[in-house]
C-alpha atoms as a printed R data frame, in Angstrom:
    type eleno elety resid chain resno       x       y       z
1   ATOM     1    CA   MET     A     1  96.459 125.738 114.110
2   ATOM     2    CA   GLU     A     2  99.021 125.753 116.898
3   ATOM     3    CA   TYR     A     3 102.772 125.652 117.330
4   ATOM     4    CA   VAL     A     4 103.171 124.125 120.797
5   ATOM     5    CA   GLN     A     5 106.362 122.157 121.379
6   ATOM     6    CA   GLU     A     6 106.534 119.009 123.498
7   ATOM     7    CA   ARG     A     7 109.608 117.525 125.170
8   ATOM     8    CA   VAL     A     8 110.348 115.911 121.821
9   ATOM     9    CA   ALA     A     9 110.612 118.227 118.833
10  ATOM    10    CA   THR     A    10 107.144 118.666 117.354
11  ATOM    11    CA   LEU     A    11 107.080 119.601 113.676
12  ATOM    12    CA   HIS     A    12 103.771 121.048 112.523
13  ATOM    13    CA   ASP     A    13 101.891 121.191 109.250
14  ATOM    14    CA   TYR     A    14 101.496 124.870 108.406
15  ATOM    15    CA   GLY     A    15 100.497 124.430 104.781
16  ATOM    16    CA   ASP     A    16 100.964 120.899 103.423
17  ATOM    17    CA   VAL     A    17 104.505 121.585 102.238
18  ATOM    18    CA   ALA     A    18 106.643 118.539 101.496
19  ATOM    19    CA   PRO     A    19 110.053 119.267 103.073
20  ATOM    20    CA   PRO     A    20 113.284 118.167 101.392
21  ATOM    21    CA   ALA     A    21 113.876 114.534 102.313
22  ATOM    22    CA   PRO     A    22 116.431 111.819 101.466
23  ATOM    23    CA   THR     A    23 113.938 109.491  99.774
24  ATOM    24    CA   ASP     A    24 116.662 108.160  97.462
25  ATOM    25    CA   ARG     A    25 118.440 106.694 100.517
26  ATOM    26    CA   ALA     A    26 115.351 105.310 102.221
27  ATOM    27    CA   ALA     A    27 113.380 102.096 102.302
28  ATOM    28    CA   VAL     A    28 109.646 102.140 102.995
29  ATOM    29    CA   VAL     A    29 108.040  99.214 104.830
30  ATOM    30    CA   VAL     A    30 104.295  98.720 104.267
31  ATOM    31    CA   PRO     A    31 102.904  95.676 106.115
32  ATOM    32    CA   MET     A    32  99.881  94.003 104.542
33  ATOM    33    CA   THR     A    33  97.581  91.067 105.097
34  ATOM    34    CA   GLY     A    34  95.555  89.162 102.541
35  ATOM    35    CA   ARG     A    35  92.526  91.361 103.183
36  ATOM    36    CA   ASP     A    36  94.477  94.505 102.192
37  ATOM    37    CA   HIS     A    37  95.053  93.153  98.688
38  ATOM    38    CA   ALA     A    38  93.739  95.537  96.048
39  ATOM    39    CA   SER     A    39  91.770  97.593  98.575
40  ATOM    40    CA   LEU     A    40  91.283 101.227  97.605
41  ATOM    41    CA   ALA     A    41  93.490 102.327 100.499
42  ATOM    42    CA   ALA     A    42  96.347  99.969  99.594
43  ATOM    43    CA   GLU     A    43  96.032 100.917  95.910
44  ATOM    44    CA   ARG     A    44  96.386 104.565  96.894
45  ATOM    45    CA   VAL     A    45  99.390 103.890  99.113
46  ATOM    46    CA   LEU     A    46 101.363 101.968  96.504
47  ATOM    47    CA   SER     A    47 100.497 104.266  93.603
48  ATOM    48    CA   THR     A    48 101.499 107.256  95.738
49  ATOM    49    CA   LEU     A    49 104.771 105.585  96.692
50  ATOM    50    CA   ALA     A    50 105.480 105.132  92.993
51  ATOM    51    CA   ALA     A    51 105.429 108.933  92.700
52  ATOM    52    CA   VAL     A    52 107.608 109.324  95.817
53  ATOM    53    CA   ASP     A    53 110.158 106.871  94.346
54  ATOM    54    CA   PRO     A    54 112.020 105.725  97.486
55  ATOM    55    CA   GLU     A    55 115.131 103.602  97.111
56  ATOM    56    CA   ARG     A    56 113.086 100.456  97.790
57  ATOM    57    CA   VAL     A    57 109.707  99.356  99.140
58  ATOM    58    CA   TYR     A    58 109.272  96.231 101.258
59  ATOM    59    CA   VAL     A    59 105.839  94.658 101.682
60  ATOM    60    CA   PRO     A    60 105.847  92.170 104.568
61  ATOM    61    CA   LEU     A    61 102.832  90.028 103.736
62  ATOM    62    CA   ARG     A    62 100.772  87.712 105.923
63  ATOM    63    CA   ALA     A    63  98.447  85.754 103.677
64  ATOM    64    CA   GLY     A    64  97.402  82.257 102.699
65  ATOM    65    CA   PRO     A    65  99.277  80.468  99.890
66  ATOM    66    CA   GLU     A    66  96.236  80.773  97.618
67  ATOM    67    CA   GLN     A    67  96.630  84.592  97.690
68  ATOM    68    CA   VAL     A    68 100.372  85.117  97.539
69  ATOM    69    CA   THR     A    69 101.038  84.788  93.798
70  ATOM    70    CA   GLU     A    70  98.208  87.155  92.915
71  ATOM    71    CA   ILE     A    71  99.288  89.701  95.519
72  ATOM    72    CA   ARG     A    72 102.893  89.652  94.362
73  ATOM    73    CA   SER     A    73 101.753  90.210  90.762
74  ATOM    74    CA   TRP     A    74  99.564  93.079  91.950
75  ATOM    75    CA   VAL     A    75 102.500  94.723  93.757
76  ATOM    76    CA   ASP     A    76 104.735  94.168  90.729
77  ATOM    77    CA   GLY     A    77 102.197  96.127  88.661
78  ATOM    78    CA   PHE     A    78 103.179  99.387  90.354
79  ATOM    79    CA   ASP     A    79 106.136 101.412  89.133
80  ATOM    80    CA   LEU     A    80 108.172 100.583  92.237
81  ATOM    81    CA   ASP     A    81 111.362  98.827  93.199
82  ATOM    82    CA   ALA     A    82 109.438  96.573  95.584
83  ATOM    83    CA   GLU     A    83 109.921  93.233  97.295
84  ATOM    84    CA   VAL     A    84 107.153  91.150  98.832
85  ATOM    85    CA   LEU     A    85 108.268  89.203 101.918
86  ATOM    86    CA   TRP     A    86 105.910  86.301 102.597
87  ATOM    87    CA   CYS     A    87 106.176  86.367 106.384
88  ATOM    88    CA   ASN     A    88 104.106  83.289 107.185
89  ATOM    89    CA   ALA     A    89 105.606  81.134 104.454
90  ATOM    90    CA   PRO     A    90 106.449  77.655 105.797
91  ATOM    91    CA   ARG     A    91 110.093  78.136 104.813
92  ATOM    92    CA   VAL     A    92 110.301  81.419 106.734
93  ATOM    93    CA   GLU     A    93 108.586  80.010 109.818
94  ATOM    94    CA   GLN     A    94 110.938  77.024 109.761
95  ATOM    95    CA   LEU     A    95 113.877  79.435 109.617
96  ATOM    96    CA   LEU     A    96 112.609  81.209 112.733
97  ATOM    97    CA   GLN     A    97 112.163  77.889 114.480
98  ATOM    98    CA   ASP     A    98 115.695  76.844 113.562
99  ATOM    99    CA   HIS     A    99 116.980  79.982 115.320
100 ATOM   100    CA   ASP     A   100 114.773  79.473 118.393
101 ATOM   101    CA   LEU     A   101 112.828  82.644 117.631
102 ATOM   102    CA   PRO     A   102 109.165  83.100 118.567
103 ATOM   103    CA   ALA     A   103 106.988  81.866 115.728
104 ATOM   104    CA   GLU     A   104 103.903  83.793 116.851
105 ATOM   105    CA   ALA     A   105 102.457  85.532 113.801
106 ATOM   106    CA   GLY     A   106 101.268  89.119 113.953
107 ATOM   107    CA   LYS     A   107 101.835  92.592 112.591
108 ATOM   108    CA   GLY     A   108 104.833  93.143 114.853
109 ATOM   109    CA   ARG     A   109 106.607  90.029 113.649
110 ATOM   110    CA   ASP     A   110 105.895  90.917 110.023
111 ATOM   111    CA   VAL     A   111 107.340  94.397 110.467
112 ATOM   112    CA   TRP     A   112 110.349  92.995 112.343
113 ATOM   113    CA   LEU     A   113 111.182  90.647 109.472
114 ATOM   114    CA   ALA     A   114 111.031  93.519 106.995
115 ATOM   115    CA   LEU     A   115 113.072  95.828 109.235
116 ATOM   116    CA   GLY     A   116 115.939  93.374 109.224
117 ATOM   117    CA   VAL     A   117 116.019  93.435 105.426
118 ATOM   118    CA   ALA     A   118 115.387  97.184 105.173
119 ATOM   119    CA   ALA     A   119 118.164  98.107 107.623
120 ATOM   120    CA   THR     A   120 120.682  97.867 104.767
121 ATOM   121    CA   HIS     A   121 119.378 101.299 103.698
122 ATOM   122    CA   ASP     A   122 120.388 104.511 105.485
123 ATOM   123    CA   TYR     A   123 116.837 105.340 106.571
124 ATOM   124    CA   VAL     A   124 113.666 103.328 107.010
125 ATOM   125    CA   VAL     A   125 110.042 104.504 107.010
126 ATOM   126    CA   VAL     A   126 107.214 102.310 108.307
127 ATOM   127    CA   HIS     A   127 103.540 102.983 107.769
128 ATOM   128    CA   ASP     A   128 100.261 101.125 107.476
129 ATOM   129    CA   ALA     A   129  98.442 100.376 104.220
130 ATOM   130    CA   ASP     A   130  94.940 101.348 105.284
131 ATOM   131    CA   ALA     A   131  95.023 105.163 105.209
132 ATOM   132    CA   THR     A   132  92.465 106.258 102.621
133 ATOM   133    CA   ASN     A   133  93.846 109.815 102.555
134 ATOM   134    CA   TYR     A   134  97.510 108.840 102.229
135 ATOM   135    CA   SER     A   135  99.682 111.596 100.757
136 ATOM   136    CA   ALA     A   136 103.092 111.669  99.095
137 ATOM   137    CA   SER     A   137 104.109 114.260 101.672
138 ATOM   138    CA   HIS     A   138 103.847 111.679 104.468
139 ATOM   139    CA   VAL     A   139 107.099 109.959 103.522
140 ATOM   140    CA   ASP     A   140 108.880 113.285 103.103
141 ATOM   141    CA   ARG     A   141 107.618 114.523 106.460
142 ATOM   142    CA   LEU     A   142 108.741 111.388 108.264
143 ATOM   143    CA   LEU     A   143 112.160 111.371 106.595
144 ATOM   144    CA   ALA     A   144 113.066 115.064 106.653
145 ATOM   145    CA   PRO     A   145 113.922 115.271 110.378
146 ATOM   146    CA   LEU     A   146 116.336 112.344 109.995
147 ATOM   147    CA   ALA     A   147 118.350 114.361 107.499
148 ATOM   148    CA   ASP     A   148 118.228 117.220 110.034
149 ATOM   149    CA   GLY     A   149 120.014 115.220 112.728
150 ATOM   150    CA   PHE     A   150 117.186 113.364 114.495
151 ATOM   151    CA   SER     A   151 117.363 109.572 114.616
152 ATOM   152    CA   PHE     A   152 113.742 108.620 115.390
153 ATOM   153    CA   VAL     A   153 110.557 110.245 114.049
154 ATOM   154    CA   LYS     A   154 106.949 109.427 114.880
155 ATOM   155    CA   GLY     A   155 103.880 110.556 112.984
156 ATOM   156    CA   TYR     A   156 100.754 111.932 114.626
157 ATOM   157    CA   TYR     A   157  97.340 112.860 113.271
158 ATOM   158    CA   ALA     A   158  93.685 113.363 114.122
159 ATOM   159    CA   ARG     A   159  91.234 110.458 113.845
160 ATOM   160    CA   VAL     A   160  87.969 112.183 112.923
161 ATOM   161    CA   GLU     A   161  85.590 110.525 110.453
162 ATOM   162    CA   ASP     A   162  81.874 110.620 109.784
163 ATOM   163    CA   ASP     A   163  81.474 113.374 112.379
164 ATOM   164    CA   ARG     A   164  82.877 111.149 115.117
165 ATOM   165    CA   LEU     A   165  86.088 110.785 117.124
166 ATOM   166    CA   TYR     A   166  87.976 107.546 116.533
167 ATOM   167    CA   GLY     A   167  91.386 106.368 117.741
168 ATOM   168    CA   ARG     A   168  89.583 104.828 120.712
169 ATOM   169    CA   LEU     A   169  92.320 102.528 121.972
170 ATOM   170    CA   PHE     A   170  94.701 105.451 122.237
171 ATOM   171    CA   ARG     A   171  92.180 107.989 123.537
172 ATOM   172    CA   LEU     A   172  90.496 105.723 126.077
173 ATOM   173    CA   PHE     A   173  93.286 103.358 127.113
174 ATOM   174    CA   VAL     A   174  96.823 104.499 126.400
175 ATOM   175    CA   ARG     A   175  96.481 108.217 127.069
176 ATOM   176    CA   PRO     A   176  94.612 107.964 130.384
177 ATOM   177    CA   LEU     A   177  96.886 105.110 131.472
178 ATOM   178    CA   LEU     A   178  99.924 107.305 130.848
179 ATOM   179    CA   ARG     A   179  98.265 110.147 132.752
180 ATOM   180    CA   ALA     A   180  97.664 107.819 135.673
181 ATOM   181    CA   LEU     A   181 101.283 106.648 135.547
182 ATOM   182    CA   ASP     A   182 102.451 110.253 135.470
183 ATOM   183    CA   GLU     A   183 100.661 110.844 138.767
184 ATOM   184    CA   THR     A   184 102.132 107.780 140.464
185 ATOM   185    CA   THR     A   185 105.544 107.335 138.801
186 ATOM   186    CA   ASP     A   186 108.556 109.637 138.745
187 ATOM   187    CA   HIS     A   187 110.505 108.470 135.715
188 ATOM   188    CA   GLU     A   188 111.408 110.142 132.441
189 ATOM   189    CA   ILE     A   189 110.191 107.161 130.395
190 ATOM   190    CA   VAL     A   190 106.623 108.177 131.260
191 ATOM   191    CA   ASP     A   191 107.384 111.777 130.259
192 ATOM   192    CA   TYR     A   192 108.824 110.483 126.977
193 ATOM   193    CA   LEU     A   193 105.758 108.410 126.138
194 ATOM   194    CA   LEU     A   194 103.433 111.275 127.076
195 ATOM   195    CA   ALA     A   195 105.314 113.648 124.771
196 ATOM   196    CA   PHE     A   196 104.031 111.786 121.691
197 ATOM   197    CA   ARG     A   197 100.630 112.988 120.574
198 ATOM   198    CA   TYR     A   198  99.591 109.663 119.054
199 ATOM   199    CA   ALA     A   199 101.636 106.884 120.632
200 ATOM   200    CA   LEU     A   200  99.777 104.171 118.679
201 ATOM   201    CA   ALA     A   201 100.367 105.677 115.233
202 ATOM   202    CA   GLY     A   202 101.809 103.054 112.899
203 ATOM   203    CA   GLU     A   203 103.871 105.660 111.050
204 ATOM   204    CA   PHE     A   204 107.496 106.150 112.076
205 ATOM   205    CA   ALA     A   205 110.939 106.542 110.570
206 ATOM   206    CA   ALA     A   206 114.432 105.956 111.905
207 ATOM   207    CA   THR     A   207 118.069 105.658 110.966
208 ATOM   208    CA   SER     A   208 119.317 102.175 110.188
209 ATOM   209    CA   GLN     A   209 121.246 102.189 113.479
210 ATOM   210    CA   VAL     A   210 118.055 102.727 115.474
211 ATOM   211    CA   ILE     A   211 116.172 100.193 113.336
212 ATOM   212    CA   ARG     A   212 118.711  97.515 114.242
213 ATOM   213    CA   SER     A   213 118.174  98.261 117.959
214 ATOM   214    CA   LEU     A   214 114.392  97.670 118.006
215 ATOM   215    CA   ARG     A   215 113.016  94.627 119.844
216 ATOM   216    CA   ALA     A   216 109.644  94.152 118.225
217 ATOM   217    CA   GLN     A   217 106.555  92.951 119.999
218 ATOM   218    CA   PRO     A   218 105.103  90.252 117.686
219 ATOM   219    CA   GLY     A   219 101.537  91.567 117.822
220 ATOM   220    CA   TRP     A   220  99.613  94.741 118.669
221 ATOM   221    CA   GLY     A   221 102.179  96.049 121.151
222 ATOM   222    CA   LEU     A   222 104.539  96.981 118.331
223 ATOM   223    CA   GLU     A   223 104.061 100.762 118.491
224 ATOM   224    CA   ILE     A   224 104.442 101.159 122.264
225 ATOM   225    CA   GLY     A   225 107.381  98.773 122.333
226 ATOM   226    CA   THR     A   226 109.059 100.742 119.553
227 ATOM   227    CA   LEU     A   227 108.755 103.945 121.578
228 ATOM   228    CA   GLY     A   228 110.373 102.220 124.544
229 ATOM   229    CA   ASP     A   229 113.384 101.230 122.464
230 ATOM   230    CA   ALA     A   230 113.493 104.672 120.853
231 ATOM   231    CA   TYR     A   231 113.827 106.193 124.332
232 ATOM   232    CA   ASP     A   232 117.054 104.227 124.798
233 ATOM   233    CA   ALA     A   233 118.338 104.673 121.243
234 ATOM   234    CA   ALA     A   234 117.402 108.306 120.535
235 ATOM   235    CA   GLY     A   235 116.164 109.900 123.760
236 ATOM   236    CA   PHE     A   236 114.370 113.223 123.955
237 ATOM   237    CA   ALA     A   237 117.024 115.102 121.964
238 ATOM   238    CA   GLY     A   238 117.138 112.611 119.105
239 ATOM   239    CA   SER     A   239 113.384 112.164 118.726
240 ATOM   240    CA   ALA     A   240 110.798 114.160 116.816
241 ATOM   241    CA   GLN     A   241 107.143 113.872 115.862
242 ATOM   242    CA   VAL     A   242 105.553 115.225 112.725
243 ATOM   243    CA   ASP     A   243 102.032 116.341 111.902
244 ATOM   244    CA   LEU     A   244 100.445 114.116 109.238
245 ATOM   245    CA   GLY     A   245  97.075 115.869 109.252
246 ATOM   246    CA   THR     A   246  93.876 113.852 109.563
247 ATOM   247    CA   HIS     A   247  93.916 110.120 108.861
248 ATOM   248    CA   GLU     A   248  91.053 107.864 107.909
249 ATOM   249    CA   HIS     A   249  91.724 104.230 108.771
250 ATOM   250    CA   ASP     A   250  89.865 100.967 109.158
251 ATOM   251    CA   HIS     A   251  87.931 100.607 112.418
252 ATOM   252    CA   ARG     A   252  87.654  97.621 114.740
253 ATOM   253    CA   SER     A   253  84.895  96.560 117.078
254 ATOM   254    CA   VAL     A   254  85.577  96.508 120.797
255 ATOM   255    CA   SER     A   255  84.613  92.869 121.307
256 ATOM   256    CA   GLY     A   256  85.447  89.720 119.391
257 ATOM   257    CA   PRO     A   257  88.739  88.195 118.184
258 ATOM   258    CA   SER     A   258  91.275  90.911 117.299
259 ATOM   259    CA   GLY     A   259  88.868  93.500 118.688
260 ATOM   260    CA   LEU     A   260  90.027  96.504 120.678
261 ATOM   261    CA   GLY     A   261  89.288  94.695 123.933
262 ATOM   262    CA   ASP     A   262  91.850  92.000 123.089
263 ATOM   263    CA   MET     A   263  94.272  94.491 121.597
264 ATOM   264    CA   CYS     A   264  94.359  96.523 124.822
265 ATOM   265    CA   GLU     A   265  95.842  93.545 126.659
266 ATOM   266    CA   GLU     A   266  98.774  93.305 124.237
267 ATOM   267    CA   VAL     A   267  99.277  97.062 124.261
268 ATOM   268    CA   GLY     A   268  99.194  97.096 128.065
269 ATOM   269    CA   GLN     A   269 101.741  94.282 128.260
270 ATOM   270    CA   ALA     A   270 104.035  96.158 125.872
271 ATOM   271    CA   LEU     A   271 103.750  99.332 127.941
272 ATOM   272    CA   PHE     A   272 104.479  97.575 131.227
273 ATOM   273    CA   ARG     A   273 107.431  95.800 129.587
274 ATOM   274    CA   VAL     A   274 108.824  99.217 128.627
275 ATOM   275    CA   LEU     A   275 108.436 100.367 132.232
276 ATOM   276    CA   ALA     A   276 110.067  97.199 133.568
277 ATOM   277    CA   ASP     A   277 113.055  97.733 131.273
278 ATOM   278    CA   GLN     A   278 113.564 101.082 133.002
279 ATOM   279    CA   GLY     A   279 113.193  99.623 136.493
280 ATOM   280    CA   VAL     A   280 109.755 101.136 137.124
281 ATOM   281    CA   GLN     A   281 107.683  99.221 139.675
282 ATOM   282    CA   VAL     A   282 103.908  99.159 139.118
283 ATOM   283    CA   GLU     A   283 101.173  98.617 141.711
284 ATOM   284    CA   TYR     A   284  98.564  97.275 139.318
285 ATOM   285    CA   ASP     A   285  95.475  97.487 141.528
286 ATOM   286    CA   ARG     A   286  96.216 101.077 142.466
287 ATOM   287    CA   LEU     A   287  97.077 101.943 138.873
288 ATOM   288    CA   ARG     A   288  93.852 100.416 137.574
289 ATOM   289    CA   GLU     A   289  91.798 102.697 139.819
290 ATOM   290    CA   SER     A   290  93.875 105.715 138.816
291 ATOM   291    CA   TYR     A   291  93.405 104.766 135.163
292 ATOM   292    CA   LEU     A   292  89.618 104.624 135.526
293 ATOM   293    CA   THR     A   293  89.581 108.046 137.162
294 ATOM   294    CA   ALA     A   294  91.829 109.562 134.487
295 ATOM   295    CA   ALA     A   295  89.790 107.975 131.678
296 ATOM   296    CA   ASP     A   296  86.503 109.285 133.072
297 ATOM   297    CA   GLY     A   297  87.973 112.779 133.154
298 ATOM   298    CA   LEU     A   298  89.129 112.453 129.553
299 ATOM   299    CA   VAL     A   299  85.674 111.295 128.443
300 ATOM   300    CA   ASP     A   300  84.292 114.566 129.824
301 ATOM   301    CA   GLN     A   301  86.929 116.467 127.837
302 ATOM   302    CA   TYR     A   302  86.242 114.528 124.638
303 ATOM   303    CA   ALA     A   303  82.531 115.214 125.061
304 ATOM   304    CA   ALA     A   304  83.191 118.940 125.340
305 ATOM   305    CA   ASP     A   305  85.503 118.848 122.314
306 ATOM   306    CA   ALA     A   306  82.863 116.983 120.294
307 ATOM   307    CA   ARG     A   307  80.123 119.462 121.215
308 ATOM   308    CA   PHE     A   308  82.420 122.351 120.337
309 ATOM   309    CA   ASN     A   309  82.959 120.893 116.855
310 ATOM   310    CA   GLY     A   310  79.430 119.630 116.239
311 ATOM   311    CA   LEU     A   311  80.474 115.960 116.352
312 ATOM   312    CA   ASP     A   312  78.435 112.993 117.510
313 ATOM   313    CA   TYR     A   313  79.686 111.640 120.817
314 ATOM   314    CA   ASP     A   314  78.293 108.760 122.887
315 ATOM   315    CA   ALA     A   315  79.789 109.305 126.347
316 ATOM   316    CA   PRO     A   316  78.056 106.289 127.986
317 ATOM   317    CA   SER     A   317  79.451 103.991 125.283
318 ATOM   318    CA   GLU     A   318  82.932 105.424 125.742
319 ATOM   319    CA   ARG     A   319  82.730 104.869 129.494
320 ATOM   320    CA   GLU     A   320  81.709 101.253 128.854
321 ATOM   321    CA   GLN     A   321  84.774 100.854 126.662
322 ATOM   322    CA   VAL     A   322  86.963 102.263 129.440
323 ATOM   323    CA   ARG     A   323  85.696  99.527 131.767
324 ATOM   324    CA   GLU     A   324  86.477  96.947 129.086
325 ATOM   325    CA   TYR     A   325  89.994  98.288 128.570
326 ATOM   326    CA   ALA     A   326  90.717  98.216 132.308
327 ATOM   327    CA   ARG     A   327  91.567  94.531 131.931
328 ATOM   328    CA   GLY     A   328  94.661  95.674 130.051
329 ATOM   329    CA   VAL     A   329  96.089  96.925 133.357
330 ATOM   330    CA   ALA     A   330  97.482  93.566 134.425
331 ATOM   331    CA   PRO     A   331 100.798  92.133 135.700
332 ATOM   332    CA   LEU     A   332 103.456  91.262 133.185
333 ATOM   333    CA   GLY     A   333 103.493  87.879 131.569
334 ATOM   334    CA   GLU     A   334 106.179  86.276 129.422
335 ATOM   335    CA   ASP     A   335 108.507  88.519 127.443
336 ATOM   336    CA   ARG     A   336 107.566  87.663 123.841
337 ATOM   337    CA   ARG     A   337 109.684  90.263 122.078
338 ATOM   338    CA   LEU     A   338 111.794  89.441 119.085
339 ATOM   339    CA   PRO     A   339 115.468  90.366 119.493
340 ATOM   340    CA   ALA     A   340 117.113  93.471 118.150
341 ATOM   341    CA   TRP     A   341 118.631  92.739 114.759
342 ATOM   342    CA   ARG     A   342 122.046  93.863 116.006
343 ATOM   343    CA   ASP     A   343 121.890  90.995 118.541
344 ATOM   344    CA   CYS     A   344 120.380  88.362 116.256
345 ATOM   345    CA   ASP     A   345 122.331  85.581 114.551
346 ATOM   346    CA   LEU     A   346 119.678  85.266 111.858
347 ATOM   347    CA   SER     A   347 120.701  86.847 108.557
348 ATOM   348    CA   PRO     A   348 118.094  89.118 106.930
349 ATOM   349    CA   ALA     A   349 119.341  87.850 103.572
350 ATOM   350    CA   GLN     A   350 118.121  84.396 104.597
351 ATOM   351    CA   ILE     A   351 114.636  85.803 105.114
352 ATOM   352    CA   SER     A   352 114.546  87.270 101.615
353 ATOM   353    CA   SER     A   353 115.894  84.058 100.134
354 ATOM   354    CA   ARG     A   354 113.429  81.810 101.979
355 ATOM   355    CA   SER     A   355 110.531  84.076 101.033
356 ATOM   356    CA   ARG     A   356 111.479  84.080  97.347
357 ATOM   357    CA   ASP     A   357 111.884  80.316  97.341
358 ATOM   358    CA   ALA     A   358 108.522  79.828  99.036
359 ATOM   359    CA   VAL     A   359 106.774  82.055  96.497
360 ATOM   360    CA   ALA     A   360 108.525  80.205  93.653
361 ATOM   361    CA   ASP     A   361 107.256  76.898  95.089
362 ATOM   362    CA   LEU     A   362 103.687  78.116  94.590
363 ATOM   363    CA   SER     A   363 104.129  78.385  90.812
364 ATOM   364    CA   GLN     A   364 105.501  74.872  90.363
């Protein structure tokens, strides 16, 4: 147990106490795909949220039409005030097209759609549906600092399962890349990103004002992109991170479609977009070499940490992954972000209406 503070306020777990939190003024956004339906983790999340009793729960769903009716009925079976938003419904995608918005599907776009609807509440909490050890205290911990004057809160946790270290994309790509940037770049945005202990955590909370300022990456760059906007909207003084203990999540392979190797490219693009927004120039070839050096040093540290705790650790495999992730250090491509809701002429109410109509079409 430690009590070290970072440049953002770091709120620790000293005994699994649920702090007082304004849950009755908060919406909770839980993105899901068809494969999450009725999983043990998702069951736990929704049943736990029923005990938390937030003002409303929004489930942005990406699933095929053959699954939607069953999933909505499953969600309706929990004692929750919940709304399922069918994010890839033809009616919703047509609405995005009509407003010249990117139609690229992904977790980021799903969350963005739900954030627009959820921003009518004072506070919004976002978290994934795949944590098998999800606790009712998580919502309270994310919300409590908002009632204490902060405007953006990020969760952090350890990824240790089956006597192994996980969280590989963060440990082996994001963290060493930020260390390399810290050595070559003199800008507070890098200090801000480094202050968060788990920059890729899907759990965060914010005031409705901050929520309306977020420009979401449509895919896997969502978390890094959110931190970049939080730097502008909340800054060091308005940001906090909270200890959510140890999380057990689904794991992805490094290779293959939607593997960590592909994800690193989207995460890298999101990070470099954040830097570009702040006027930071990047020498990619030099940075790539610095990243490899920083990552190799971290692998040595992870190996020592694993030995200290009696964990299994395959250093050669981790070094191979580092070489795979190096392709994520690449020049910026097209800006694919969705606009901040405060700057968007699309009405969130239209999203809800189109989703409901699309779901109703399935039962006819």
